[in-house]
C-alpha positions in Angstrom: -19.7 35.2 -76.2 -21.6 38.4 -76.3 -24.5 38.5 -73.7 -27.8 39.8 -75.1 -29.0 42.9 -73.4 -25.8 43.4 -71.3 -24.2 46.8 -71.1 -20.5 46.6 -71.4 -18.0 49.0 -69.9 -15.9 51.1 -72.3 -12.9 48.9 -71.5 -14.9 45.7 -72.3 -16.2 47.2 -75.5 -12.7 48.2 -76.5 -11.5 44.6 -76.1 -14.5 43.2 -77.9 -13.9 45.7 -80.7 -10.3 44.8 -81.1 -11.1 41.1 -81.2 -14.0 41.5 -83.7 -11.7 43.6 -86.0 -9.1 40.9 -85.7 -11.6 38.3 -86.8 -12.9 40.4 -89.7 -9.3 41.2 -90.8 -8.5 37.5 -90.9 -11.4 37.2 -93.4 -9.5 39.5 -95.8 -12.3 42.0 -96.2 -12.2 45.4 -97.7 -13.0 48.4 -95.5 -16.4 48.7 -97.2 -17.2 45.1 -96.5 -16.2 45.5 -92.8 -18.5 48.5 -92.5 -21.3 46.7 -94.1 -21.0 43.5 -92.0 -20.9 45.5 -88.8 -23.9 47.5 -89.9 -22.2 50.8 -89.4 -23.2 54.0 -91.1 -22.0 53.7 -94.7 -20.6 57.3 -94.4 -18.3 56.4 -91.6 -14.7 57.3 -92.4 -12.4 54.2 -92.9 -9.9 55.7 -90.4 -12.5 54.9 -87.7 -11.9 51.2 -88.5 -8.3 51.7 -87.5 -9.4 53.2 -84.2 -11.5 50.1 -83.5 -8.5 47.9 -84.4 -6.1 49.7 -82.1 -8.6 50.2 -79.2 -8.6 53.9 -79.5 -12.4 53.8 -79.9 -14.9 51.0 -79.2 -17.6 49.9 -81.7 -21.0 51.4 -80.9 -22.9 49.4 -78.3 -26.3 49.4 -80.1 -28.8 46.6 -80.4 -28.2 45.5 -84.0 -24.5 46.2 -83.9 -24.2 44.0 -80.8 -26.3 41.2 -82.5 -23.9 41.4 -85.5 -20.9 41.2 -83.2 -22.4 38.2 -81.4 -22.8 36.4 -84.8 -19.3 37.4 -86.0 -17.8 36.0 -82.8 -19.9 32.8 -83.1 -18.9 32.3 -86.7 -15.2 32.9 -85.9 -15.3 30.5 -82.9 -17.1 27.8 -84.9 -14.6 28.1 -87.8 -11.7 27.9 -85.3 -13.2 24.7 -83.8 -13.9 23.2 -87.3 -10.4 24.1 -88.7 -8.2 24.4 -85.6 -4.9 24.3 -87.4 -5.6 26.2 -90.6 -6.3 29.9 -91.1 -6.4 29.2 -94.8 -9.2 26.6 -94.5 -11.3 29.1 -92.4 -10.9 31.7 -95.1 -11.6 29.1 -97.8 -14.8 28.1 -96.1 -16.1 31.7 -96.1 -15.2 32.2 -99.8 -16.2 28.8 -101.3 -19.7 28.4 -102.8 -22.0 26.1 -100.7 -25.0 24.1 -101.8 -27.0 25.2 -98.8 -26.5 28.8 -99.9 -27.6 28.0 -103.4 -24.0 28.0 -104.6 -23.3 31.4 -103.0 -20.4 31.8 -100.7 -21.1 32.4 -97.0 -19.5 35.8 -97.3 -21.8 36.7 -100.2 -24.8 35.6 -98.0 -23.6 37.8 -95.2 -23.0 40.8 -97.5 -26.4 40.4 -99.3 -28.6 39.6 -96.2 -26.9 41.6 -93.4 -28.0 40.5 -90.0 -30.1 37.6 -91.4 -27.1 36.5 -93.5 -24.8 36.5 -90.4 -27.4 34.3 -88.6 -27.8 31.9 -91.6 -24.0 31.5 -91.9 -23.7 31.0 -88.1 -26.4 28.3 -88.1 -24.6 26.5 -90.9 -21.2 26.5 -89.3 -22.1 26.4 -85.6 -24.3 23.3 -85.0 -24.7 24.1 -81.3 -26.2 27.5 -82.2 -28.4 25.8 -84.9 -29.8 23.4 -82.3 -30.5 26.2 -79.9 -32.4 28.1 -82.6 -34.3 24.9 -83.5 -35.3 24.3 -79.9 -36.5 27.9 -79.5 -38.5 27.6 -82.7 -40.1 24.3 -81.5 -40.9 25.8 -78.1 -42.5 28.9 -79.8 -44.5 26.6 -82.0 -45.7 24.5 -79.1 -46.7 27.6 -77.2 -48.7 29.0 -80.1 -50.5 25.6 -80.5 -51.5 25.6 -76.8 
């Protein structure tokens, strides 16, 4: 799990980068999709993705990039828990239309909505994260009513 606000060492970010790229590669994405999901500069050269994969260069440790990484890791962990024995089912879940996404695929939601899409998909697949968000929203509502 990625800790919000924590500054990671270069070694830690390198390991995080390799793991995130492994997750994204298991989703069978194009380089352009990987760049978009990570929220990287669209002009980044695709060879940089290989540097992230091999650990030659870590992903940028910026606010939104780290939020995206947190959601990617959360989605990957939840899919691994939901489908512990099947990589194919994890991929199918990401690419199958869902009624909660108005018959769009989770991957389409992520691509269209960026960071918000990652959060929506994570809430759908990771019930513990969904409960946490619901509790935080309820507390915020109570505080505003006080």
